[in-house]
PDBQT receptor file of N, H, CA, C and O in Angstrom, charges set to zero:
ATOM      1  N   MET A   1      99.103 109.753 109.400  1.00  0.00    +0.000 N 
ATOM      2  CA  MET A   1      97.743 109.652 108.866  1.00  0.00    +0.000 C 
ATOM      3  C   MET A   1      96.772 109.154 109.936  1.00  0.00    +0.000 C 
ATOM      4  O   MET A   1      97.125 108.315 110.765  1.00  0.00    +0.000 OA
ATOM      5  N   LYS A   2      95.574 109.667 109.910  1.00  0.00    +0.000 N 
ATOM      6  H   LYS A   2      95.287 110.349 109.237  1.00  0.00    +0.000 HD
ATOM      7  CA  LYS A   2      94.597 109.245 110.918  1.00  0.00    +0.000 C 
ATOM      8  C   LYS A   2      93.773 108.064 110.422  1.00  0.00    +0.000 C 
ATOM      9  O   LYS A   2      93.788 107.725 109.238  1.00  0.00    +0.000 OA
ATOM     10  N   ARG A   3      93.072 107.463 111.334  1.00  0.00    +0.000 N 
ATOM     11  H   ARG A   3      93.061 107.738 112.295  1.00  0.00    +0.000 HD
ATOM     12  CA  ARG A   3      92.282 106.271 110.959  1.00  0.00    +0.000 C 
ATOM     13  C   ARG A   3      90.874 106.703 110.531  1.00  0.00    +0.000 C 
ATOM     14  O   ARG A   3      89.885 106.215 111.077  1.00  0.00    +0.000 OA
ATOM     15  N   ILE A   4      90.782 107.607 109.566  1.00  0.00    +0.000 N 
ATOM     16  H   ILE A   4      91.586 108.003 109.123  1.00  0.00    +0.000 HD
ATOM     17  CA  ILE A   4      89.469 108.077 109.126  1.00  0.00    +0.000 C 
ATOM     18  C   ILE A   4      89.043 107.373 107.843  1.00  0.00    +0.000 C 
ATOM     19  O   ILE A   4      87.880 107.428 107.443  1.00  0.00    +0.000 OA
ATOM     20  N   LEU A   5      90.007 106.712 107.208  1.00  0.00    +0.000 N 
ATOM     21  H   LEU A   5      90.952 106.668 107.533  1.00  0.00    +0.000 HD
ATOM     22  CA  LEU A   5      89.688 106.006 105.964  1.00  0.00    +0.000 C 
ATOM     23  C   LEU A   5      89.053 104.650 106.264  1.00  0.00    +0.000 C 
ATOM     24  O   LEU A   5      89.271 104.065 107.325  1.00  0.00    +0.000 OA
ATOM     25  N   CYS A   6      88.275 104.171 105.323  1.00  0.00    +0.000 N 
ATOM     26  H   CYS A   6      88.097 104.646 104.461  1.00  0.00    +0.000 HD
ATOM     27  CA  CYS A   6      87.642 102.867 105.518  1.00  0.00    +0.000 C 
ATOM     28  C   CYS A   6      88.712 101.770 105.557  1.00  0.00    +0.000 C 
ATOM     29  O   CYS A   6      89.842 101.989 105.121  1.00  0.00    +0.000 OA
ATOM     30  N   GLN A   7      88.362 100.613 106.068  1.00  0.00    +0.000 N 
ATOM     31  H   GLN A   7      87.443 100.435 106.422  1.00  0.00    +0.000 HD
ATOM     32  CA  GLN A   7      89.330  99.525 106.203  1.00  0.00    +0.000 C 
ATOM     33  C   GLN A   7      90.002  99.178 104.874  1.00  0.00    +0.000 C 
ATOM     34  O   GLN A   7      91.231  99.187 104.803  1.00  0.00    +0.000 OA
ATOM     35  N   PRO A   8      89.242  98.872 103.822  1.00  0.00    +0.000 N 
ATOM     36  CA  PRO A   8      89.842  98.527 102.521  1.00  0.00    +0.000 C 
ATOM     37  C   PRO A   8      90.704  99.646 101.961  1.00  0.00    +0.000 C 
ATOM     38  O   PRO A   8      91.795  99.398 101.448  1.00  0.00    +0.000 OA
ATOM     39  N   CYS A   9      90.217 100.875 102.060  1.00  0.00    +0.000 N 
ATOM     40  H   CYS A   9      89.331 101.076 102.477  1.00  0.00    +0.000 HD
ATOM     41  CA  CYS A   9      90.982 102.016 101.539  1.00  0.00    +0.000 C 
ATOM     42  C   CYS A   9      92.291 102.144 102.302  1.00  0.00    +0.000 C 
ATOM     43  O   CYS A   9      93.335 102.407 101.706  1.00  0.00    +0.000 OA
ATOM     44  N   HIS A  10      92.243 101.960 103.606  1.00  0.00    +0.000 N 
ATOM     45  H   HIS A  10      91.395 101.746 104.091  1.00  0.00    +0.000 HD
ATOM     46  CA  HIS A  10      93.427 102.077 104.438  1.00  0.00    +0.000 C 
ATOM     47  C   HIS A  10      94.455 101.022 104.034  1.00  0.00    +0.000 C 
ATOM     48  O   HIS A  10      95.653 101.300 103.965  1.00  0.00    +0.000 OA
ATOM     49  N   GLU A  11      93.972  99.814 103.768  1.00  0.00    +0.000 N 
ATOM     50  H   GLU A  11      92.999  99.589 103.824  1.00  0.00    +0.000 HD
ATOM     51  CA  GLU A  11      94.883  98.726 103.382  1.00  0.00    +0.000 C 
ATOM     52  C   GLU A  11      95.546  99.060 102.056  1.00  0.00    +0.000 C 
ATOM     53  O   GLU A  11      96.743  98.824 101.888  1.00  0.00    +0.000 OA
ATOM     54  N   ALA A  12      94.793  99.600 101.118  1.00  0.00    +0.000 N 
ATOM     55  H   ALA A  12      93.821  99.792 101.254  1.00  0.00    +0.000 HD
ATOM     56  CA  ALA A  12      95.339  99.954  99.809  1.00  0.00    +0.000 C 
ATOM     57  C   ALA A  12      96.402 101.035  99.973  1.00  0.00    +0.000 C 
ATOM     58  O   ALA A  12      97.440 101.000  99.312  1.00  0.00    +0.000 OA
ATOM     59  N   LEU A  13      96.140 101.993 100.854  1.00  0.00    +0.000 N 
ATOM     60  H   LEU A  13      95.297 102.022 101.391  1.00  0.00    +0.000 HD
ATOM     61  CA  LEU A  13      97.110 103.074 101.075  1.00  0.00    +0.000 C 
ATOM     62  C   LEU A  13      98.386 102.517 101.699  1.00  0.00    +0.000 C 
ATOM     63  O   LEU A  13      99.489 102.950 101.365  1.00  0.00    +0.000 OA
ATOM     64  N   LYS A  14      98.229 101.561 102.603  1.00  0.00    +0.000 N 
ATOM     65  H   LYS A  14      97.334 101.210 102.875  1.00  0.00    +0.000 HD
ATOM     66  CA  LYS A  14      99.392 100.966 103.258  1.00  0.00    +0.000 C 
ATOM     67  C   LYS A  14     100.319 100.340 102.219  1.00  0.00    +0.000 C 
ATOM     68  O   LYS A  14     101.541 100.400 102.352  1.00  0.00    +0.000 OA
ATOM     69  N   GLU A  15      99.736  99.744 101.193  1.00  0.00    +0.000 N 
ATOM     70  H   GLU A  15      98.743  99.695 101.084  1.00  0.00    +0.000 HD
ATOM     71  CA  GLU A  15     100.556  99.109 100.145  1.00  0.00    +0.000 C 
ATOM     72  C   GLU A  15     101.295 100.172  99.351  1.00  0.00    +0.000 C 
ATOM     73  O   GLU A  15     102.447  99.972  98.967  1.00  0.00    +0.000 OA
ATOM     74  N   ASN A  16     100.643 101.298  99.103  1.00  0.00    +0.000 N 
ATOM     75  H   ASN A  16      99.708 101.461  99.415  1.00  0.00    +0.000 HD
ATOM     76  CA  ASN A  16     101.275 102.368  98.327  1.00  0.00    +0.000 C 
ATOM     77  C   ASN A  16     102.253 103.164  99.177  1.00  0.00    +0.000 C 
ATOM     78  O   ASN A  16     103.287 103.619  98.688  1.00  0.00    +0.000 OA
ATOM     79  N   TRP A  17     101.921 103.330 100.458  1.00  0.00    +0.000 N 
ATOM     80  H   TRP A  17     101.081 102.960 100.856  1.00  0.00    +0.000 HD
ATOM     81  CA  TRP A  17     102.771 104.111 101.341  1.00  0.00    +0.000 C 
ATOM     82  C   TRP A  17     103.862 103.220 101.877  1.00  0.00    +0.000 C 
ATOM     83  O   TRP A  17     104.704 103.674 102.651  1.00  0.00    +0.000 OA
TER      84      TRP A  17
């Protein structure tokens, strides 16, 4: 995944992924 998502969104995805 690329770093195109916002910081908060990226953190949320990290928890799910």
